[in-house]
PQR file with spaces between the fields and no chain letter, atoms N, CA, C, O and H, PARSE charges and radii, in Angstrom:
ATOM       1  N    MET     1      18.256    6.288   11.172 -0.4000 1.5000
ATOM       2  CA   MET     1      17.582    7.187   10.245 -0.0000 2.0000
ATOM       3  C    MET     1      17.158    6.477    8.959  0.5500 1.7000
ATOM       4  O    MET     1      16.126    6.816    8.382 -0.5500 1.4000
ATOM       5  N    ALA     2      17.935    5.503    8.507 -0.4000 1.5000
ATOM       6  CA   ALA     2      17.589    4.787    7.277 -0.0000 2.0000
ATOM       7  C    ALA     2      16.250    4.077    7.430  0.5500 1.7000
ATOM       8  O    ALA     2      15.472    3.989    6.480 -0.5500 1.4000
ATOM       9  H    ALA     2      18.774    5.228    8.976  0.4000 1.0000
ATOM      10  N    MET     3      15.989    3.576    8.620 -0.4000 1.5000
ATOM      11  CA   MET     3      14.732    2.879    8.880 -0.0000 2.0000
ATOM      12  C    MET     3      13.561    3.845    8.715  0.5500 1.7000
ATOM      13  O    MET     3      12.536    3.483    8.139 -0.5500 1.4000
ATOM      14  H    MET     3      16.621    3.647    9.392  0.4000 1.0000
ATOM      15  N    GLN     4      13.707    5.062    9.214 -0.4000 1.5000
ATOM      16  CA   GLN     4      12.646    6.062    9.109 -0.0000 2.0000
ATOM      17  C    GLN     4      12.383    6.403    7.648  0.5500 1.7000
ATOM      18  O    GLN     4      11.230    6.593    7.260 -0.5500 1.4000
ATOM      19  H    GLN     4      14.540    5.356    9.682  0.4000 1.0000
ATOM      20  N    GLY     5      13.411    6.481    6.846 -0.4000 1.5000
ATOM      21  CA   GLY     5      13.254    6.750    5.415 -0.0000 2.0000
ATOM      22  C    GLY     5      12.504    5.629    4.721  0.5500 1.7000
ATOM      23  O    GLY     5      11.661    5.874    3.858 -0.5500 1.4000
ATOM      24  H    GLY     5      14.348    6.327    7.161  0.4000 1.0000
ATOM      25  N    HIS     6      12.815    4.397    5.100 -0.4000 1.5000
ATOM      26  CA   HIS     6      12.139    3.233    4.518 -0.0000 2.0000
ATOM      27  C    HIS     6      10.664    3.224    4.920  0.5500 1.7000
ATOM      28  O    HIS     6       9.798    2.909    4.104 -0.5500 1.4000
ATOM      29  H    HIS     6      13.499    4.198    5.801  0.4000 1.0000
ATOM      30  N    ILE     7      10.381    3.565    6.166 -0.4000 1.5000
ATOM      31  CA   ILE     7       8.994    3.637    6.633 -0.0000 2.0000
ATOM      32  C    ILE     7       8.240    4.710    5.844  0.5500 1.7000
ATOM      33  O    ILE     7       7.101    4.489    5.431 -0.5500 1.4000
ATOM      34  H    ILE     7      11.084    3.821    6.830  0.4000 1.0000
ATOM      35  N    GLN     8       8.856    5.847    5.638 -0.4000 1.5000
ATOM      36  CA   GLN     8       8.223    6.935    4.872 -0.0000 2.0000
ATOM      37  C    GLN     8       7.949    6.485    3.436  0.5500 1.7000
ATOM      38  O    GLN     8       6.889    6.769    2.878 -0.5500 1.4000
ATOM      39  H    GLN     8       9.780    6.027    5.974  0.4000 1.0000
ATOM      40  N    GLU     9       8.902    5.790    2.855 -0.4000 1.5000
ATOM      41  CA   GLU     9       8.747    5.286    1.488 -0.0000 2.0000
ATOM      42  C    GLU     9       7.569    4.306    1.397  0.5500 1.7000
ATOM      43  O    GLU     9       6.785    4.350    0.449 -0.5500 1.4000
ATOM      44  H    GLU     9       9.763    5.559    3.309  0.4000 1.0000
ATOM      45  N    LEU    10       7.459    3.430    2.390 -0.4000 1.5000
ATOM      46  CA   LEU    10       6.354    2.473    2.410 -0.0000 2.0000
ATOM      47  C    LEU    10       5.011    3.175    2.632  0.5500 1.7000
ATOM      48  O    LEU    10       3.998    2.772    2.060 -0.5500 1.4000
ATOM      49  H    LEU    10       8.096    3.395    3.161  0.4000 1.0000
ATOM      50  N    ASN    11       5.002    4.224    3.461 -0.4000 1.5000
ATOM      51  CA   ASN    11       3.780    5.011    3.659 -0.0000 2.0000
ATOM      52  C    ASN    11       3.304    5.604    2.334  0.5500 1.7000
ATOM      53  O    ASN    11       2.113    5.575    2.023 -0.5500 1.4000
ATOM      54  H    ASN    11       5.825    4.551    3.926  0.4000 1.0000
ATOM      55  N    GLU    12       4.244    6.139    1.559 -0.4000 1.5000
ATOM      56  CA   GLU    12       3.906    6.715    0.259 -0.0000 2.0000
ATOM      57  C    GLU    12       3.374    5.649   -0.689  0.5500 1.7000
ATOM      58  O    GLU    12       2.404    5.878   -1.412 -0.5500 1.4000
ATOM      59  H    GLU    12       5.211    6.162    1.811  0.4000 1.0000
ATOM      60  N    LYS    13       4.011    4.489   -0.683 -0.4000 1.5000
ATOM      61  CA   LYS    13       3.578    3.396   -1.549 -0.0000 2.0000
ATOM      62  C    LYS    13       2.166    2.946   -1.168  0.5500 1.7000
ATOM      63  O    LYS    13       1.338    2.680   -2.040 -0.5500 1.4000
ATOM      64  H    LYS    13       4.799    4.303   -0.097  0.4000 1.0000
ATOM      65  N    HIS    14       1.897    2.862    0.134 -0.4000 1.5000
ATOM      66  CA   HIS    14       0.578    2.467    0.623 -0.0000 2.0000
ATOM      67  C    HIS    14      -0.477    3.475    0.158  0.5500 1.7000
ATOM      68  O    HIS    14      -1.550    3.088   -0.305 -0.5500 1.4000
ATOM      69  H    HIS    14       2.569    3.078    0.842  0.4000 1.0000
ATOM      70  N    LYS    15      -0.169    4.759    0.283 -0.4000 1.5000
ATOM      71  CA   LYS    15      -1.076    5.826   -0.143 -0.0000 2.0000
ATOM      72  C    LYS    15      -1.317    5.749   -1.653  0.5500 1.7000
ATOM      73  O    LYS    15      -2.453    5.885   -2.107 -0.5500 1.4000
ATOM      74  H    LYS    15       0.702    5.074    0.659  0.4000 1.0000
ATOM      75  N    ASN    16      -0.270    5.536   -2.417 -0.4000 1.5000
ATOM      76  CA   ASN    16      -0.400    5.452   -3.867 -0.0000 2.0000
ATOM      77  C    ASN    16      -1.246    4.249   -4.281  0.5500 1.7000
ATOM      78  O    ASN    16      -2.045    4.342   -5.213 -0.5500 1.4000
ATOM      79  H    ASN    16       0.653    5.426   -2.048  0.4000 1.0000
ATOM      80  N    LEU    17      -1.076    3.134   -3.601 -0.4000 1.5000
ATOM      81  CA   LEU    17      -1.884    1.955   -3.899 -0.0000 2.0000
ATOM      82  C    LEU    17      -3.356    2.227   -3.622  0.5500 1.7000
ATOM      83  O    LEU    17      -4.218    1.823   -4.402 -0.5500 1.4000
ATOM      84  H    LEU    17      -0.427    3.057   -2.844  0.4000 1.0000
ATOM      85  N    GLU    18      -3.649    2.907   -2.520 -0.4000 1.5000
ATOM      86  CA   GLU    18      -5.033    3.259   -2.190 -0.0000 2.0000
ATOM      87  C    GLU    18      -5.634    4.130   -3.295  0.5500 1.7000
ATOM      88  O    GLU    18      -6.780    3.930   -3.699 -0.5500 1.4000
ATOM      89  H    GLU    18      -2.948    3.235   -1.887  0.4000 1.0000
ATOM      90  N    GLU    19      -4.857    5.092   -3.775 -0.4000 1.5000
ATOM      91  CA   GLU    19      -5.338    5.971   -4.842 -0.0000 2.0000
ATOM      92  C    GLU    19      -5.570    5.185   -6.129  0.5500 1.7000
ATOM      93  O    GLU    19      -6.546    5.431   -6.838 -0.5500 1.4000
ATOM      94  H    GLU    19      -3.927    5.255   -3.447  0.4000 1.0000
ATOM      95  N    GLN    20      -4.685    4.244   -6.433 -0.4000 1.5000
ATOM      96  CA   GLN    20      -4.851    3.420   -7.628 -0.0000 2.0000
ATOM      97  C    GLN    20      -6.119    2.573   -7.536  0.5500 1.7000
ATOM      98  O    GLN    20      -6.850    2.428   -8.515 -0.5500 1.4000
ATOM      99  H    GLN    20      -3.893    4.044   -5.857  0.4000 1.0000
ATOM     100  N    ILE    21      -6.370    2.019   -6.359 -0.4000 1.5000
ATOM     101  CA   ILE    21      -7.572    1.206   -6.152 -0.0000 2.0000
ATOM     102  C    ILE    21      -8.819    2.063   -6.354  0.5500 1.7000
ATOM     103  O    ILE    21      -9.750    1.655   -7.049 -0.5500 1.4000
ATOM     104  H    ILE    21      -5.776    2.136   -5.564  0.4000 1.0000
ATOM     105  N    GLU    22      -8.837    3.239   -5.753 -0.4000 1.5000
ATOM     106  CA   GLU    22      -9.990    4.135   -5.886 -0.0000 2.0000
ATOM     107  C    GLU    22     -10.199    4.552   -7.336  0.5500 1.7000
ATOM     108  O    GLU    22     -11.333    4.596   -7.814 -0.5500 1.4000
ATOM     109  H    GLU    22      -8.081    3.570   -5.189  0.4000 1.0000
ATOM     110  N    THR    23      -9.115    4.856   -8.035 -0.4000 1.5000
ATOM     111  CA   THR    23      -9.208    5.259   -9.435 -0.0000 2.0000
ATOM     112  C    THR    23      -9.748    4.119  -10.288  0.5500 1.7000
ATOM     113  O    THR    23     -10.624    4.322  -11.128 -0.5500 1.4000
ATOM     114  H    THR    23      -8.194    4.820   -7.647  0.4000 1.0000
ATOM     115  N    GLU    24      -9.226    2.936  -10.068 -0.4000 1.5000
ATOM     116  CA   GLU    24      -9.672    1.773  -10.836 -0.0000 2.0000
ATOM     117  C    GLU    24     -11.151    1.496  -10.602  0.5500 1.7000
ATOM     118  O    GLU    24     -11.892    1.230  -11.548 -0.5500 1.4000
ATOM     119  H    GLU    24      -8.514    2.771   -9.385  0.4000 1.0000
ATOM     120  N    MET    25     -11.583    1.558   -9.352 -0.4000 1.5000
ATOM     121  CA   MET    25     -12.975    1.241   -9.021 -0.0000 2.0000
ATOM     122  C    MET    25     -13.949    2.344   -9.436  0.5500 1.7000
ATOM     123  O    MET    25     -15.160    2.121   -9.453 -0.5500 1.4000
ATOM     124  H    MET    25     -10.982    1.774   -8.583  0.4000 1.0000
ATOM     125  N    ALA    26     -13.440    3.521   -9.769 -0.4000 1.5000
ATOM     126  CA   ALA    26     -14.295    4.614  -10.223 -0.0000 2.0000
ATOM     127  C    ALA    26     -14.794    4.376  -11.648  0.5500 1.7000
ATOM     128  O    ALA    26     -15.793    4.965  -12.062 -0.5500 1.4000
ATOM     129  H    ALA    26     -12.457    3.702   -9.755  0.4000 1.0000
ATOM     130  N    HIS    27     -14.111    3.527  -12.390 -0.4000 1.5000
ATOM     131  CA   HIS    27     -14.529    3.215  -13.752 -0.0000 2.0000
ATOM     132  C    HIS    27     -15.688    2.224  -13.722  0.5500 1.7000
ATOM     133  O    HIS    27     -15.700    1.305  -12.902 -0.5500 1.4000
ATOM     134  H    HIS    27     -13.299    3.049  -12.054  0.4000 1.0000
ATOM     135  N    PRO    28     -16.652    2.405  -14.605 -0.5600 1.5000
ATOM     136  CA   PRO    28     -17.809    1.504  -14.616  0.2800 2.0000
ATOM     137  C    PRO    28     -17.425    0.048  -14.932  0.5500 1.7000
ATOM     138  O    PRO    28     -18.092   -0.881  -14.477 -0.5500 1.4000
ATOM     139  N    ASP    29     -16.377   -0.144  -15.691 -0.4000 1.5000
ATOM     140  CA   ASP    29     -15.962   -1.506  -16.067 -0.0000 2.0000
ATOM     141  C    ASP    29     -14.616   -1.872  -15.431  0.5500 1.7000
ATOM     142  O    ASP    29     -13.715   -2.375  -16.104 -0.5500 1.4000
ATOM     143  H    ASP    29     -15.835    0.610  -16.061  0.4000 1.0000
ATOM     144  N    TRP    30     -14.495   -1.612  -14.120 -0.4000 1.5000
ATOM     145  CA   TRP    30     -13.229   -1.846  -13.430 -0.0000 2.0000
ATOM     146  C    TRP    30     -12.871   -3.328  -13.409  0.5500 1.7000
ATOM     147  O    TRP    30     -13.734   -4.206  -13.433 -0.5500 1.4000
ATOM     148  H    TRP    30     -15.226   -1.204  -13.574  0.4000 1.0000
ATOM     149  N    ASP    31     -11.571   -3.567  -13.361 -0.4000 1.5000
ATOM     150  CA   ASP    31     -11.011   -4.914  -13.451 -0.0000 2.0000
ATOM     151  C    ASP    31     -10.864   -5.508  -12.042  0.5500 1.7000
ATOM     152  O    ASP    31     -10.038   -5.052  -11.251 -0.5500 1.4000
ATOM     153  H    ASP    31     -10.870   -2.853  -13.341  0.4000 1.0000
ATOM     154  N    GLU    32     -11.667   -6.519  -11.746 -0.4000 1.5000
ATOM     155  CA   GLU    32     -11.645   -7.139  -10.419 -0.0000 2.0000
ATOM     156  C    GLU    32     -10.293   -7.771  -10.097  0.5500 1.7000
ATOM     157  O    GLU    32      -9.834   -7.717   -8.956 -0.5500 1.4000
ATOM     158  H    GLU    32     -12.338   -6.889  -12.388  0.4000 1.0000
ATOM     159  N    VAL    33      -9.666   -8.363  -11.093 -0.4000 1.5000
ATOM     160  CA   VAL    33      -8.371   -9.017  -10.877 -0.0000 2.0000
ATOM     161  C    VAL    33      -7.310   -7.983  -10.535  0.5500 1.7000
ATOM     162  O    VAL    33      -6.501   -8.192   -9.630 -0.5500 1.4000
ATOM     163  H    VAL    33     -10.039   -8.406  -12.020  0.4000 1.0000
ATOM     164  N    ARG    34      -7.312   -6.874  -11.254 -0.4000 1.5000
ATOM     165  CA   ARG    34      -6.338   -5.807  -10.975 -0.0000 2.0000
ATOM     166  C    ARG    34      -6.554   -5.226   -9.582  0.5500 1.7000
ATOM     167  O    ARG    34      -5.596   -5.016   -8.839 -0.5500 1.4000
ATOM     168  H    ARG    34      -7.969   -6.704  -11.989  0.4000 1.0000
ATOM     169  N    VAL    35      -7.806   -4.969   -9.227 -0.4000 1.5000
ATOM     170  CA   VAL    35      -8.113   -4.413   -7.907 -0.0000 2.0000
ATOM     171  C    VAL    35      -7.690   -5.401   -6.813  0.5500 1.7000
ATOM     172  O    VAL    35      -7.137   -4.993   -5.791 -0.5500 1.4000
ATOM     173  H    VAL    35      -8.585   -5.140   -9.831  0.4000 1.0000
ATOM     174  N    ALA    36      -7.942   -6.676   -7.019 -0.4000 1.5000
ATOM     175  CA   ALA    36      -7.549   -7.689   -6.030 -0.0000 2.0000
ATOM     176  C    ALA    36      -6.028   -7.705   -5.863  0.5500 1.7000
ATOM     177  O    ALA    36      -5.526   -7.817   -4.744 -0.5500 1.4000
ATOM     178  H    ALA    36      -8.391   -7.008   -7.849  0.4000 1.0000
ATOM     179  N    ALA    37      -5.301   -7.594   -6.965 -0.4000 1.5000
ATOM     180  CA   ALA    37      -3.837   -7.579   -6.900 -0.0000 2.0000
ATOM     181  C    ALA    37      -3.342   -6.331   -6.171  0.5500 1.7000
ATOM     182  O    ALA    37      -2.414   -6.406   -5.365 -0.5500 1.4000
ATOM     183  H    ALA    37      -5.709   -7.502   -7.874  0.4000 1.0000
ATOM     184  N    LEU    38      -3.960   -5.190   -6.454 -0.4000 1.5000
ATOM     185  CA   LEU    38      -3.575   -3.946   -5.777 -0.0000 2.0000
ATOM     186  C    LEU    38      -3.855   -4.032   -4.280  0.5500 1.7000
ATOM     187  O    LEU    38      -3.044   -3.589   -3.466 -0.5500 1.4000
ATOM     188  H    LEU    38      -4.714   -5.130   -7.109  0.4000 1.0000
ATOM     189  N    LYS    39      -5.006   -4.603   -3.919 -0.4000 1.5000
ATOM     190  CA   LYS    39      -5.349   -4.741   -2.499 -0.0000 2.0000
ATOM     191  C    LYS    39      -4.382   -5.689   -1.797  0.5500 1.7000
ATOM     192  O    LYS    39      -3.999   -5.454   -0.651 -0.5500 1.4000
ATOM     193  H    LYS    39      -5.665   -4.962   -4.580  0.4000 1.0000
ATOM     194  N    LYS    40      -3.993   -6.745   -2.475 -0.4000 1.5000
ATOM     195  CA   LYS    40      -3.048   -7.694   -1.892 -0.0000 2.0000
ATOM     196  C    LYS    40      -1.695   -7.015   -1.640  0.5500 1.7000
ATOM     197  O    LYS    40      -1.085   -7.205   -0.588 -0.5500 1.4000
ATOM     198  H    LYS    40      -4.304   -6.936   -3.406  0.4000 1.0000
ATOM     199  N    GLU    41      -1.239   -6.229   -2.607 -0.4000 1.5000
ATOM     200  CA   GLU    41       0.024   -5.501   -2.462 -0.0000 2.0000
ATOM     201  C    GLU    41      -0.083   -4.461   -1.346  0.5500 1.7000
ATOM     202  O    GLU    41       0.857   -4.280   -0.573 -0.5500 1.4000
ATOM     203  H    GLU    41      -1.735   -6.074   -3.462  0.4000 1.0000
ATOM     204  N    LYS    42      -1.223   -3.782   -1.263 -0.4000 1.5000
ATOM     205  CA   LYS    42      -1.441   -2.778   -0.215 -0.0000 2.0000
ATOM     206  C    LYS    42      -1.371   -3.434    1.163  0.5500 1.7000
ATOM     207  O    LYS    42      -0.779   -2.876    2.087 -0.5500 1.4000
ATOM     208  H    LYS    42      -1.986   -3.929   -1.891  0.4000 1.0000
ATOM     209  N    LEU    43      -1.966   -4.604    1.301 -0.4000 1.5000
ATOM     210  CA   LEU    43      -1.925   -5.332    2.561 -0.0000 2.0000
ATOM     211  C    LEU    43      -0.497   -5.770    2.905  0.5500 1.7000
ATOM     212  O    LEU    43      -0.085   -5.708    4.063 -0.5500 1.4000
ATOM     213  H    LEU    43      -2.446   -5.058    0.550  0.4000 1.0000
ATOM     214  N    ARG    44       0.249   -6.211    1.895 -0.4000 1.5000
ATOM     215  CA   ARG    44       1.645   -6.605    2.119 -0.0000 2.0000
ATOM     216  C    ARG    44       2.459   -5.409    2.627  0.5500 1.7000
ATOM     217  O    ARG    44       3.266   -5.544    3.547 -0.5500 1.4000
ATOM     218  H    ARG    44      -0.086   -6.261    0.954  0.4000 1.0000
ATOM     219  N    VAL    45       2.238   -4.241    2.018 -0.4000 1.5000
ATOM     220  CA   VAL    45       2.950   -3.024    2.435 -0.0000 2.0000
ATOM     221  C    VAL    45       2.547   -2.648    3.853  0.5500 1.7000
ATOM     222  O    VAL    45       3.394   -2.270    4.662 -0.5500 1.4000
ATOM     223  H    VAL    45       1.582   -4.131    1.270  0.4000 1.0000
ATOM     224  N    LYS    46       1.261   -2.749    4.155 -0.4000 1.5000
ATOM     225  CA   LYS    46       0.783   -2.422    5.505 -0.0000 2.0000
ATOM     226  C    LYS    46       1.426   -3.343    6.542  0.5500 1.7000
ATOM     227  O    LYS    46       1.862   -2.883    7.597 -0.5500 1.4000
ATOM     228  H    LYS    46       0.573   -3.056    3.498  0.4000 1.0000
ATOM     229  N    ASP    47       1.483   -4.627    6.247 -0.4000 1.5000
ATOM     230  CA   ASP    47       2.103   -5.583    7.174 -0.0000 2.0000
ATOM     231  C    ASP    47       3.574   -5.258    7.388  0.5500 1.7000
ATOM     232  O    ASP    47       4.071   -5.334    8.512 -0.5500 1.4000
ATOM     233  H    ASP    47       1.128   -5.001    5.390  0.4000 1.0000
ATOM     234  N    GLU    48       4.270   -4.898    6.321 -0.4000 1.5000
ATOM     235  CA   GLU    48       5.683   -4.531    6.426 -0.0000 2.0000
ATOM     236  C    GLU    48       5.844   -3.264    7.267  0.5500 1.7000
ATOM     237  O    GLU    48       6.756   -3.170    8.089 -0.5500 1.4000
ATOM     238  H    GLU    48       3.866   -4.835    5.408  0.4000 1.0000
ATOM     239  N    LEU    49       4.958   -2.295    7.061 -0.4000 1.5000
ATOM     240  CA   LEU    49       5.004   -1.068    7.866 -0.0000 2.0000
ATOM     241  C    LEU    49       4.829   -1.378    9.349  0.5500 1.7000
ATOM     242  O    LEU    49       5.577   -0.877   10.188 -0.5500 1.4000
ATOM     243  H    LEU    49       4.217   -2.371    6.393  0.4000 1.0000
ATOM     244  N    GLU    50       3.849   -2.196    9.662 -0.4000 1.5000
ATOM     245  CA   GLU    50       3.600   -2.548   11.060 -0.0000 2.0000
ATOM     246  C    GLU    50       4.801   -3.270   11.669  0.5500 1.7000
ATOM     247  O    GLU    50       5.168   -3.021   12.818 -0.5500 1.4000
ATOM     248  H    GLU    50       3.241   -2.604    8.981  0.4000 1.0000
ATOM     249  N    ARG    51       5.405   -4.157   10.897 -0.4000 1.5000
ATOM     250  CA   ARG    51       6.579   -4.887   11.384 -0.0000 2.0000
ATOM     251  C    ARG    51       7.733   -3.907   11.664  0.5500 1.7000
ATOM     252  O    ARG    51       8.386   -3.991   12.704 -0.5500 1.4000
ATOM     253  H    ARG    51       5.107   -4.360    9.964  0.4000 1.0000
ATOM     254  N    LEU    52       7.972   -2.992   10.738 -0.4000 1.5000
ATOM     255  CA   LEU    52       9.063   -2.027   10.915 -0.0000 2.0000
ATOM     256  C    LEU    52       8.785   -1.092   12.088  0.5500 1.7000
ATOM     257  O    LEU    52       9.679   -0.802   12.882 -0.5500 1.4000
ATOM     258  H    LEU    52       7.442   -2.924    9.893  0.4000 1.0000
ATOM     259  N    ARG    53       7.556   -0.627   12.194 -0.4000 1.5000
ATOM     260  CA   ARG    53       7.225    0.295   13.290 -0.0000 2.0000
ATOM     261  C    ARG    53       7.383   -0.394   14.645  0.5500 1.7000
ATOM     262  O    ARG    53       7.844    0.231   15.600 -0.5500 1.4000
ATOM     263  H    ARG    53       6.830   -0.863   11.549  0.4000 1.0000
ATOM     264  N    SER    54       7.016   -1.645   14.740 -0.4000 1.5000
ATOM     265  CA   SER    54       7.146   -2.340   16.016 -0.0000 2.0000
ATOM     266  C    SER    54       8.617   -2.599   16.364  0.5500 1.7000
ATOM     267  O    SER    54       8.972   -2.663   17.541 -0.5500 1.4000
ATOM     268  H    SER    54       6.642   -2.152   13.963  0.4000 1.0000
ATOM     269  N    SER    55       9.460   -2.746   15.360 -0.4000 1.5000
ATOM     270  CA   SER    55      10.886   -2.962   15.639 -0.0000 2.0000
ATOM     271  C    SER    55      11.584   -1.665   16.028  0.5500 1.7000
ATOM     272  O    SER    55      12.618   -1.698   16.694 -0.5500 1.4000
ATOM     273  H    SER    55       9.172   -2.693   14.404  0.4000 1.0000
ATOM     274  N    VAL    56      11.032   -0.520   15.621 -0.4000 1.5000
ATOM     275  CA   VAL    56      11.605    0.790   15.960 -0.0000 2.0000
ATOM     276  C    VAL    56      11.275    1.142   17.409  0.5500 1.7000
ATOM     277  O    VAL    56      12.094    1.737   18.109 -0.5500 1.4000
ATOM     278  H    VAL    56      10.192   -0.493   15.080  0.4000 1.0000
ATOM     279  N    HIS    57      10.079    0.777   17.855 -0.4000 1.5000
ATOM     280  CA   HIS    57       9.626    1.167   19.203 -0.0000 2.0000
ATOM     281  C    HIS    57      10.030    0.179   20.225  0.5500 1.7000
ATOM     282  O    HIS    57       9.730    0.354   21.406 -0.5500 1.4000
ATOM     283  H    HIS    57       9.413    0.294   17.287  0.4000 1.0000
């Protein structure tokens, strides 16, 4: 069950990162460095999610 909780937590983090990226890019003077960092973190979370899901199944 702890694994499922961790997966849920990562899903939420992934969703929040997506929202942050969209919010940042909605501004006319959005920060490319910040968006790149957010995308990198989002990808790291996605990779971790995939790894955990494959170990559960």
